KEKE-3310 file (N, C-alpha, C; in steps of 0.2 Angstrom, whole numbers, plus 5000, padded with zeros to 4 digits):
npx = (5024:5034:5029:5017:5021:5029:5019:5011:5020:5020:5008:5007:5017:5029:5033:5046:5052:5050:5053:5055:5043:5035:5040:5037:5024:5021:5026:5016:5005:5008:5008:4995:4980:4966:4958:4961:4958:4956:4957:4957:4966:4973:4988:5001:5014:5021:5024:5014:5003:5000:4997:5009:5008:4995:4986:4993:4991:4977:4975:4979:4969:4966:4955:4952:4946:4942:4940:4938:4942:4931:4936:4947:4941:4940:4951:4959:4970:4969:4957:4959:4968:4960:4950:4958:4962:4949:4946:4955:4949:4947:4936:4928:4923:4917:4917:4912:4925:4934:4939:4953:4969:4971:4976:4971:4976:4969:4964:4974:4984:4984:4988:4992:4995:5006:5008:5003:5004:5015:5027:5026:5033:5032:5023:5010:5008:4996:4992:4983:4970:4959:4959:4962:4951:4941:4945:4943:4929:4925:4929:4920:4908:4909:4910:4897:4891:4897:4898:4896:4908:4910:4900:4900:4913:4914:4923:4921:4913:4909:4896:4884:4881:4869:4863:4854:4856:4869:4866:4858:4868:4876:4868:4865:4878:4879:4873:4859:4842:4828:4817:4822:4829:4819:4812:4823:4823:4810:4800:4790:4792:4790:4794:4807:4812:4809:4819:4830:4831:4832:4844:4853:4851:4857:4870:4873:4871:4866:4864:4865:4877:4885:4882:4889:4902:4904:4901:4912:4922:4920:4922:4911:4909:4917:4921:4915:4926:4935)
npy = (6049:6042:6029:6028:6029:6017:6008:6010:6007:5994:5989:5992:5988:5991:5981:5978:5974:5962:5948:5946:5949:5939:5928:5931:5931:5917:5912:5918:5911:5898:5899:5902:5896:5894:5901:5908:5923:5930:5943:5943:5949:5955:5965:5952:5946:5935:5927:5918:5919:5910:5901:5893:5885:5883:5872:5863:5869:5869:5855:5853:5858:5871:5884:5891:5906:5914:5928:5932:5943:5947:5949:5940:5928:5928:5924:5910:5904:5908:5903:5889:5889:5893:5883:5872:5876:5876:5862:5858:5861:5874:5888:5897:5913:5926:5942:5958:5969:5968:5977:5979:5971:5959:5950:5940:5934:5922:5930:5938:5945:5956:5958:5971:5977:5991:5997:5998:5988:5978:5979:5978:5982:5984:5981:5983:5978:5974:5973:5965:5976:5991:5994:5982:5974:5981:5978:5964:5964:5971:5962:5951:5957:5959:5946:5941:5947:5942:5930:5912:5901:5888:5879:5881:5877:5864:5850:5837:5830:5831:5840:5834:5844:5851:5858:5868:5872:5877:5888:5895:5899:5907:5917:5922:5926:5938:5947:5949:5952:5942:5945:5951:5940:5932:5939:5938:5925:5922:5918:5915:5924:5915:5903:5905:5906:5893:5886:5892:5887:5874:5874:5878:5867:5857:5862:5862:5873:5888:5901:5915:5920:5910:5901:5907:5906:5892:5889:5896:5888:5876:5880:5885:5898:5901:5909:5902:5897:5906)
npz = (5719:5712:5716:5709:5696:5694:5696:5684:5675:5677:5672:5658:5644:5632:5618:5607:5590:5578:5579:5593:5597:5592:5599:5612:5611:5609:5621:5629:5625:5629:5643:5645:5653:5652:5641:5625:5617:5601:5589:5573:5559:5544:5543:5545:5556:5554:5538:5534:5543:5551:5567:5576:5587:5591:5589:5598:5610:5611:5612:5624:5632:5632:5627:5611:5605:5591:5581:5564:5551:5539:5526:5525:5521:5507:5502:5497:5503:5516:5519:5519:5530:5541:5541:5544:5557:5564:5563:5572:5583:5586:5590:5579:5572:5562:5555:5547:5544:5556:5570:5575:5578:5590:5604:5618:5633:5644:5658:5660:5651:5637:5620:5608:5592:5589:5577:5560:5545:5535:5541:5555:5570:5584:5599:5611:5628:5638:5655:5669:5673:5672:5659:5652:5656:5649:5636:5635:5637:5626:5616:5619:5616:5602:5599:5601:5590:5579:5566:5567:5561:5560:5554:5540:5537:5538:5537:5537:5528:5511:5503:5491:5478:5468:5452:5456:5469:5468:5459:5468:5478:5472:5468:5481:5484:5477:5485:5484:5489:5495:5487:5476:5470:5468:5457:5448:5445:5441:5449:5464:5480:5490:5485:5483:5496:5500:5492:5497:5510:5507:5501:5512:5520:5512:5512:5526:5534:5543:5540:5529:5528:5532:5522:5512:5516:5516:5502:5496:5501:5494:5482:5474:5470:5461:5445:5430:5417:5421)
capx = (5024:5037:5025:5012:5025:5030:5012:5009:5025:5019:5002:5008:5023:5030:5038:5049:5055:5046:5055:5054:5035:5033:5043:5034:5017:5021:5027:5010:5000:5010:5006:4987:4977:4959:4956:4964:4954:4960:4954:4962:4965:4980:4994:5004:5021:5024:5021:5008:4998:4998:4999:5013:5007:4988:4984:4996:4987:4970:4975:4981:4963:4965:4950:4954:4940:4945:4935:4941:4940:4927:4940:4951:4937:4940:4958:4959:4975:4967:4951:4962:4971:4955:4947:4963:4961:4943:4947:4959:4945:4946:4930:4929:4918:4919:4913:4915:4929:4937:4942:4960:4972:4971:4976:4970:4977:4966:4962:4981:4987:4982:4993:4989:5000:5006:5009:5000:5008:5019:5033:5025:5039:5030:5016:5009:5006:4991:4991:4976:4968:4952:4960:4962:4944:4938:4947:4939:4922:4924:4929:4914:4902:4910:4909:4890:4889:4900:4894:4899:4911:4911:4896:4903:4920:4913:4927:4920:4910:4908:4889:4882:4878:4866:4863:4849:4860:4875:4863:4856:4873:4879:4864:4866:4884:4878:4870:4852:4837:4824:4812:4826:4831:4812:4811:4828:4822:4804:4796:4787:4796:4789:4798:4814:4813:4810:4825:4836:4831:4835:4851:4856:4851:4862:4877:4874:4872:4860:4863:4867:4884:4888:4882:4894:4908:4904:4902:4919:4927:4918:4923:4905:4909:4922:4918:4916:4930:4939)
capy = (6050:6036:6023:6028:6028:6010:6004:6011:6003:5986:5988:5993:5987:5991:5976:5980:5969:5956:5941:5946:5949:5932:5923:5932:5928:5910:5911:5919:5905:5892:5901:5902:5889:5893:5904:5913:5927:5933:5946:5941:5953:5957:5961:5947:5946:5929:5927:5914:5921:5904:5900:5887:5881:5883:5865:5860:5872:5866:5848:5854:5860:5879:5886:5897:5909:5918:5932:5933:5948:5944:5949:5934:5923:5929:5922:5903:5901:5909:5899:5883:5890:5894:5877:5868:5878:5873:5855:5856:5863:5881:5891:5903:5917:5931:5948:5963:5975:5968:5984:5979:5965:5958:5943:5941:5927:5922:5937:5940:5951:5957:5961:5975:5980:5998:6000:5993:5986:5972:5979:5979:5980:5985:5980:5985:5972:5977:5968:5966:5983:5993:5994:5975:5972:5984:5974:5958:5966:5973:5955:5948:5960:5957:5938:5940:5950:5938:5924:5906:5899:5881:5875:5883:5874:5857:5846:5829:5827:5836:5839:5834:5850:5851:5865:5873:5874:5881:5894:5899:5902:5912:5923:5925:5930:5945:5951:5950:5950:5936:5948:5952:5933:5929:5942:5936:5918:5922:5914:5920:5924:5909:5897:5907:5904:5886:5884:5894:5882:5867:5875:5878:5860:5854:5864:5861:5879:5891:5908:5917:5921:5903:5898:5910:5903:5885:5890:5898:5882:5871:5882:5886:5905:5903:5910:5897:5899:5912)
capz = (5712:5710:5716:5703:5689:5694:5695:5677:5671:5677:5669:5651:5642:5624:5616:5600:5586:5576:5582:5600:5598:5590:5604:5618:5611:5610:5628:5632:5624:5633:5649:5646:5655:5651:5635:5621:5613:5596:5584:5567:5553:5541:5541:5549:5557:5550:5531:5533:5548:5555:5574:5576:5593:5593:5590:5604:5616:5611:5614:5631:5635:5631:5622:5607:5602:5586:5576:5558:5547:5533:5520:5524:5518:5500:5501:5497:5508:5523:5520:5521:5536:5546:5541:5548:5564:5566:5563:5578:5589:5587:5590:5575:5570:5557:5555:5543:5547:5563:5571:5577:5579:5597:5607:5625:5636:5650:5660:5662:5647:5630:5615:5603:5588:5589:5570:5555:5539:5535:5545:5562:5574:5591:5602:5618:5632:5644:5660:5673:5674:5669:5651:5650:5657:5643:5630:5636:5636:5619:5612:5620:5612:5595:5598:5600:5584:5574:5563:5568:5554:5560:5549:5533:5536:5540:5532:5538:5522:5505:5501:5484:5476:5461:5449:5459:5475:5465:5457:5474:5482:5468:5469:5488:5484:5475:5490:5482:5494:5492:5482:5470:5468:5465:5451:5443:5443:5438:5454:5469:5486:5494:5482:5484:5503:5501:5489:5501:5516:5505:5500:5518:5522:5509:5514:5533:5538:5546:5538:5522:5528:5533:5516:5507:5518:5513:5495:5495:5502:5489:5475:5470:5468:5455:5438:5425:5412:5423)
cpx = (5028:5033:5020:5015:5026:5024:5010:5013:5023:5013:5002:5015:5024:5035:5040:5052:5051:5047:5054:5047:5033:5034:5039:5026:5016:5022:5020:5005:5002:5008:4999:4985:4970:4957:4960:4959:4958:4955:4959:4961:4972:4982:4996:5011:5024:5021:5015:5002:4996:5001:5002:5011:4999:4985:4986:4992:4980:4970:4976:4975:4962:4960:4953:4948:4943:4939:4939:4938:4937:4932:4945:4947:4937:4947:4958:4964:4972:4961:4953:4965:4965:4951:4952:4962:4955:4943:4951:4955:4944:4939:4930:4923:4921:4914:4916:4919:4930:4941:4950:4962:4973:4972:4976:4971:4974:4963:4969:4984:4984:4988:4990:4995:5000:5006:5006:5005:5012:5025:5032:5031:5038:5023:5016:5006:5002:4990:4985:4975:4961:4953:4959:4954:4940:4939:4943:4932:4921:4924:4923:4908:4903:4909:4902:4888:4891:4896:4899:4901:4911:4906:4898:4910:4920:4917:4925:4917:4909:4901:4889:4878:4875:4866:4859:4853:4865:4872:4861:4862:4876:4875:4865:4873:4884:4875:4862:4848:4833:4820:4816:4828:4825:4811:4816:4826:4815:4799:4794:4792:4796:4794:4805:4816:4814:4816:4831:4836:4834:4842:4855:4856:4857:4869:4878:4875:4866:4859:4866:4875:4888:4888:4887:4901:4909:4904:4909:4923:4926:4920:4917:4905:4914:4918:4920:4920:4935:4945)
cpy = (6044:6030:6022:6027:6020:6006:6004:6007:5996:5985:5988:5992:5987:5986:5978:5974:5963:5949:5941:5946:5942:5927:5924:5930:5921:5908:5912:5914:5899:5893:5901:5895:5888:5895:5909:5917:5931:5937:5946:5945:5954:5963:5956:5948:5941:5929:5924:5916:5915:5904:5894:5882:5880:5876:5861:5862:5870:5859:5848:5856:5868:5880:5892:5899:5914:5922:5934:5939:5945:5944:5943:5928:5923:5926:5914:5900:5902:5905:5892:5883:5890:5887:5872:5870:5875:5866:5853:5858:5870:5883:5897:5906:5922:5937:5953:5968:5974:5974:5984:5972:5965:5951:5944:5934:5927:5929:5941:5945:5951:5960:5965:5978:5988:6001:5995:5993:5980:5972:5981:5977:5982:5983:5982:5979:5976:5971:5970:5974:5985:5992:5986:5972:5975:5980:5967:5959:5968:5966:5952:5951:5959:5950:5937:5942:5946:5932:5918:5903:5891:5877:5876:5879:5867:5853:5839:5826:5833:5835:5838:5840:5850:5858:5870:5876:5879:5888:5898:5902:5907:5918:5926:5929:5937:5950:5953:5948:5945:5939:5949:5945:5931:5932:5940:5929:5917:5918:5918:5919:5918:5903:5899:5905:5897:5883:5886:5889:5876:5868:5875:5871:5856:5855:5863:5867:5882:5898:5909:5917:5914:5900:5900:5907:5896:5885:5891:5892:5877:5873:5884:5893:5906:5904:5905:5900:5904:5909)
cpz = (5709:5710:5711:5697:5689:5693:5687:5673:5671:5673:5661:5649:5634:5623:5608:5597:5585:5579:5589:5601:5597:5596:5610:5617:5611:5617:5632:5631:5628:5640:5651:5648:5653:5643:5632:5617:5608:5591:5578:5561:5550:5543:5546:5550:5553:5543:5530:5537:5552:5562:5575:5582:5595:5594:5596:5610:5617:5614:5622:5635:5635:5626:5618:5604:5597:5582:5570:5555:5541:5527:5519:5521:5510:5498:5502:5503:5515:5524:5523:5528:5542:5546:5545:5556:5567:5567:5570:5584:5591:5586:5585:5573:5565:5557:5550:5547:5555:5565:5573:5578:5587:5599:5615:5628:5643:5652:5663:5658:5640:5626:5610:5599:5589:5582:5565:5549:5540:5539:5552:5566:5582:5593:5609:5622:5638:5649:5665:5675:5671:5661:5649:5651:5651:5637:5630:5634:5629:5614:5613:5617:5605:5594:5597:5593:5578:5572:5564:5561:5554:5555:5542:5532:5538:5535:5533:5532:5517:5502:5493:5482:5469:5459:5453:5465:5473:5463:5463:5478:5478:5468:5476:5488:5482:5480:5489:5488:5490:5487:5475:5466:5464:5458:5446:5441:5440:5443:5459:5475:5490:5491:5483:5491:5504:5498:5494:5507:5513:5504:5507:5521:5519:5511:5522:5537:5540:5543:5531:5522:5528:5526:5511:5509:5515:5506:5493:5496:5497:5482:5471:5468:5463:5449:5433:5419:5414:5426)
residu = (ARG:GLU:ALA:VAL:THR:ALA:THR:ALA:ALA:ASP:LEU:VAL:GLU:VAL:VAL:GLU:GLY:GLY:ALA:VAL:ILE:LEU:GLU:ARG:ILE:ILE:GLN:ALA:GLN:ARG:ALA:ALA:HIS:LYS:VAL:VAL:ARG:ILE:LEU:ASP:ARG:PRO:PRO:TYR:LEU:SER:ARG:SER:GLY:GLN:ASN:PRO:ILE:GLU:ALA:GLU:ARG:ILE:ALA:ALA:GLY:VAL:GLU:PHE:ARG:VAL:ILE:TYR:ASP:ARG:ALA:LEU:LEU:ASP:ASP:GLU:PHE:HIS:VAL:ASP:ARG:ILE:ALA:SER:CYS:ILE:GLU:CYS:GLY:GLU:ARG:ALA:ARG:ALA:MET:SER:GLU:VAL:PRO:LEU:LYS:LEU:MET:ILE:PHE:ASP:GLU:ARG:GLU:ALA:TRP:VAL:PRO:LEU:ALA:ALA:GLY:ALA:GLY:GLU:VAL:ALA:ALA:VAL:VAL:ILE:ARG:PRO:SER:VAL:LEU:LEU:ASP:SER:MET:ILE:ALA:MET:PHE:GLU:ILE:LEU:TRP:LEU:ARG:ALA:VAL:ASP:LEU:ALA:PRO:GLY:PHE:ASP:ALA:ALA:SER:THR:PRO:GLU:VAL:ASP:ASP:GLU:VAL:ALA:GLN:MET:VAL:ARG:LEU:LEU:ALA:THR:GLY:MET:LYS:ASP:GLU:ALA:ILE:ALA:ARG:HIS:LEU:GLY:VAL:ASN:VAL:ARG:THR:VAL:ARG:ARG:ARG:LEU:ARG:ALA:THR:PHE:ASP:VAL:LEU:GLY:VAL:ASP:THR:ARG:PHE:GLN:ALA:GLY:VAL:SER:ALA:ALA:ARG:LEU:GLY:LEU:LEU:GLU:VAL:GLU:GLY:GLY)
# end
């Protein structure tokens, strides 16, 4: 019985205290050699939610793959934060309702907060086990379902957006389907799809989601006079 208890204690650890958790996570990132997988959603231990050593670790050859909660893309601060991370080499995707906060370092350990809210003070560390394997598998499934953010955050150039493109992205932002947009504009669906393709080309994106991200970055969704 003692041997079983010791093994279980080695596989799962509870870490308490915000400052301690942040320091341990930084240590875990420095120890990672291949890949850091992250599910990113509020709230955050630090006020900004920024990762102080991500750029350094990417420069050292560690791959960062991050899935962001879609709600973050409605916040200008987080849009700028994500854009900065992508410029550093982060592979970023987004999806609606990221199910939990999670950080996985190589195949060595995973960190999951135990409490939600701005006062997070505890996290569980999961080491190599069936549970860690399940966490990695879950991340990979979510990664396949998430939308690539890189095209929408391309900061290398700012596209020239005319009134037609601006109009199309605002209509897309409402969630309208092609048929509804066609009725709204008084044109046929084929014309709408041609304009959508032209809009995607101007923004340098491939999907409606990416178009929305790019439009938000460019300020195209701001209400005039608001």
